[in-house]
N, C-alpha and C positions, 0 to 999 in steps of 0.2 A: 636544090638542097645545099645548105651552107654548112651543116654540121660536118665536122672532120672526124673520121673514125680514129679511135685510139685502141691500144692493146686491151684496155679495160672495157671499152664500149665498141666492139668491132662492127656493129650494125648502125652506128651513128650515121644519120643522113638518109636512112632507109625509111620509107613511109608505108605502113600497112593499113589496109582497109579491111575491117572485119564485119561481115554480114552473117550473124549466127545467133543461135540460142543454145543454152546449156554449155557443156564443158569443153567439147573437143576443140573447136576453133578458138574459143575464149582463152583457154589455157595455152594453146599454141601461140596465139598472138601475144599473150602476156610474157611468154618465154622469150619471144623476139624483142619485146619491150625491155626486158631485163638486160638484154644484150645491146641496147642502145637505140633500137628502132622507135619511131613515133607511131602510135596506133590510134586510129579513129574507129570507134565501135558504132555501127549503124543499128538502131533499135526501133521497134514499133512505137508509135506516139503514146498510146495510152498505157500499155502494160509494160513495155520494154522487154528485156530478156526475162523469161519466166524464172530464171535462176535467182533473180533479185528477191523473190519471195519464198525461197525454199530454205528451211532450217532456221537456225538462230539468226536473229536480225535486229537491227536498230535503224530508225529513221528511214525505213523502206529499203534498206540495203542489207542483204543477208551476208553472213560470214562466208558462205560458199561463193556468192557473187564476188565479194571482195578478194577472196583468195585466187580468183581466176581473172580478175580485171583491174588489178592495180596499175596505176600510171597511165591509163587510157583517157582519151576524150570521147564523150558521148554525143552523137547526133541522133535525135529522135525525129523521124520523118516517115511519112506514109508512102511505102513503095508501091501501093496500088494506085497511086496518083502519078500523073506524068511528071510533076515537079520532083517527086521523090526519085523516080528513075533518072531524071536529068541530073539531079544532084550526085547520084552514085556514078553516073557516066563521067561527070566532071572530076569526081574523086579518082576514078580509075584512070583517067587520062593523065593524072600527075603522079599516081602511086607507083610503087615498086612491086607491091604484093597485094592481091585481093583474095581473101579467104571467105568461103561460105560452106555451111553444112546443111543446106536445103536439100530436099529430095530431088532426085534426078528430073531434069526438065523444068524446074521452077525458075531458074535464072533465065532460061530462054523465053519462058512465058512472060517474064517481066520485061523482056527486051534487053537483057543484060547477059546474053550468051557470051561465052569465053571468046569465041572467034570475033564477035563484034567488038568487044572491049579491046582485044589485042590488035585489031585492025587499026584502031585509033592510037593505041599505045603499044607498039611492038615489043617494048622492053618489059611489059607487065608480066608478072608471074601469077597466074590465076589458078587457085587451088580449090577443088571441089571435094569436100569430105562427105561421104554418105555412110549409111549404116550397112547396107548389104551390097553396095556396088551399083553400077549403072546398067546391069543386065541380069537375066535370070528371073525365076518366078517370084523372088522376094524383093526385087530391086526397088519397088516403090512403097514398101512397107515402112512404117515408123520403127525406129530402133532406139532402144535405151540400153544402158550399160548391162543390166542383168539379162536382157534378151540376148545380147551378143555373148555374154558369158555362157549362156545356155547352148547356143548353136555352135560356138567355137570349141565346146568340149571342156571348158574350164570348170563348170559345175560338176561334171562327171569326175574330173581329176580331184576336185576338192572333196567330193562325197566319198568316192571310192566304191568299188563293187557296183551294186545296183542302186546306190543312193546318189543324190545330187545335192550340192550345197553351193551357195554363192560365196565368193570373196566379199567380205562385208565392207567394201568401199567401191568407188567408181573406177575400178581398175581399167576396164576397156576404154572408157572415155579418156583417161589420162595416158594410157599407152598410145592411143591414136593421136592425142595432142602432141606428144613428144616426137612421134613418127612424122607428123606434119611439120613441126618446127625444123626437124633435121632435113626434110625434103626441101623446105624453103631455102635453107642456107646452101644446100647443094645446088639448087637452081640459080641462086644468086652468084655462086662461084662459076657455074657454066655461063651465065650471062656476061660475067666479066671477061670471058674468053671470046664469046661469040657476038656479044652485043644484042642478043635476042632473048626475050622472055619465052615462056612456054606455058602450056596447060598441064596441070597435074591432077590425077584422080587418086584418091585414097579412100578405101572403105574400112570401117571399123572391123568388120569380119576378117578381112585379109590381114590387117595390122595385128589383130589380137591372136589369130591362129599362128602367124609367123612368130609372134612373141612367145607363145606357149611351146612351139615346136622343138627347140634345141634340146630341152630336157624332158618336157612333159609328153613328147611324142616320139621318144627314142624307139619305142616298140613298133612304130609304123615307118621307121626310116630305113632299116636294113631288111632285105627281103629274102635272102638266100636261105636254104634249108639248114645250113650249118651255123646259123646265128645263135649265140647264147643269149637269150633274153634275160634282162635284169630289171629290177624295179627302178623307177626314176630315182636319180641321185637325191632329190628332195625327201624321199621317203626314209633315207638314212639319217636325216637331220632329227635331232632330238630336242624336245622340250621337257627337261627333267624337273619334276616337281620336288622341291625341297620342303622342309618343315615350315619355312618362313617365306616362301616365294617360289621362284622357278628360275632355271638357267637354260638358255638356248645354246646348244653345242653341236658340233659336227665331229663325231668320233670316227675317223676313217682310217688313219694310219695304224700300223701294228703297235707303234710306240704309244699311241693314244690308248689303245686297248690295254696295254700293259699297265698304264697309269690308273685306268679304271679298276682293273683287277686288284691292284694294291690298295686303292681307296676303299673299296667295298669288302676287302678281305676274302676274296673267293679264288684262292690259288688253283683250285681244281679246274677252273675254267680255261686255264692255259692249254690243257690237252683235250678240251671238248671239241670234237671235229666240227661242230656247228660254228665255231668262232675262231678257228686257228688262222684263217686268212681273210683278207678283205672280201673276196668273192663269197666265201662261205657265210660271212656275217650278212652280206647283202641278201643271200638266198634264205636266210633265217632271221629276217628282220623282226618278226613278231616276238620270237624268243629272245633276241638280242635286246629289244626294247623292254621286255619284261625284266631282264636282269638289271638293267639300268634303273627302272622304276622301283623295283623291290629293294635294290641295294642302296639307293640314295635318298629315299623319302624321309628317313630319320635325320639326315644331315642338314646343316644350315646352308644357305646360299654362299656365305663366306667360306665354309669348309670346302664346298665343291669348287668355287672359283679359285681358291688358293691352290688346290691340287691341279686343276686344269691349267692355270697359268704356269705352274712349274713344269708341266709337260708340254707346254706350247699348243694346247688344244684350242682351236677356234671356239670362243665362248663369250657370253656376256649375260648379265642378269636380265631377266625379262621385265620390261617396264610396262606399266599400264598407260593408257592414253593420258591419264592425269599426271602420272609421275615422270613421263619421258622428258618433260621440259626442265626437270630438276636434275637430270643425269649430268654428271660432272664432265663427261666427254662431249655431250651436246653443248654444254655451256663453254667448254674450252675452245670449241670451234666457232663460237659466235654464230651458230646456225640460225637462231631466232632473233628477230628484230621486234622490239616493243616500242611503239610510238603512238602519237595522238593525232587524230584527224577531226575535222570540224563536225562531221556527221556521225561518225562511228565512235568517237571518243578514244579511249585507250584500247589498243589492240596489239596482238602479236601475230606475226606471219614469218615464214622462213625467208632468209636472204637468198638471192640467187645462188645455186649450188656450184656454178662453174666459176673458177677464179682464173681469169685470163691474165697471163704474165705474172701469175702468183698473187695478184691483187684482189682483195675482197671487194665485192660490189654490193650495192644496196638497192632495194626496191621498196623502201619505206615511204610509199606514196599513197595517196587516197585512191579509192575507186570512185568513178564518176557517178553523180546523181543522173537520173534519166534526163537526157537532153541538156545536160549542164553546159555543153559547149556548142549547142545548136546555132546560136546566133553568130558566134565568131567563125564557125566553120562555113556557114552559108555566106558570110561576107568574104571569106577567103576564096570561095568558089564564084564570086562575082554577082551574087544576088544583092539587090539594093535593100536599104533599110525598109522602104515601103513594101517591097515584095515580101520580106521576112515578116513584117507586121501583118500583112494580108494572110499569109500562110498560117500564122499563129491564130488569127481570128477565125479562120476556116477549119481549124483543128487538124491541119495537114502537117504541122510542125509542132514539136514540143520543146519547151524551155524548162530546164530544171531549176 
């Protein structure tokens, strides 16, 4: 590796090999790419990652795929053939990190067991991401985001009571992806001290239950009989409907409540025992929310925001998915990058959110066509031009 790490690109010189489909490992690997690593994505020859064809798309590349695979190289090869396995072995022999999200046992069946790969390359950090973990009655079941939302209790939290509702995005996939990326950098730090890589197991179920636990599972944290059970903090958050939009706010402190009383002209609420303290407001959230709803629905967003800003109440106008890109704060931070690629044309994606040494970084790079880099990667691995041509003719290798 000749790349030299810098403050802005701390993972420069690190090579990541990704064997995966869908979001978890793809987004984890792209997060590492945004921090300077080089990433090779290994995909099936004919179809590639199924994510390529999900949702809005152009030229055979979906927006979802692009948003999880920017800046990578693609090797399309058949892992059911010995040459595919050999190619991955050679990649693992030189790589720093290998990620996969196959079901438990699949890598061993392919002849790519973690112990085997790390015997050849002891510095390799091998990460296996699964849906339900590697033991238990569900360990070999397929897992998708909404399935994990269900079993982790997230749908119960969203629905409330006896109803269930999904978070309407791939939350569990993304939580697992960022958990994976953090685990990789921790393992790289450990390797810096020990010189040795390691095997890491991460399940979506574990990552997402741990993610939900701090606030969503407070009621299952403390067990003694004298515990005063309170609703989750998130239930106190308010989406206040105005006559021309809505405001997201967190009205917690007594000073916040005083400002609300003044805004809605309800002086009698100052002595209402349901609302005199933070604890009482938490215990009477339904009535508290009704006061806010009835008192502010005739006001404008500007009226509410002016009062809330004066009282230093955490708040912001609610944006739609279509309007958020025009928000002045989003624009001030240069969060979004708009650029042009050959296959997808003009597009917008977020810049990497972490600013190392205070410097903004960019990931305004294309996502790869299926097998776009197969020929050059195979050459790097020592396969001759004739061998590559034979593999292409036999359908064991794909070139984008």
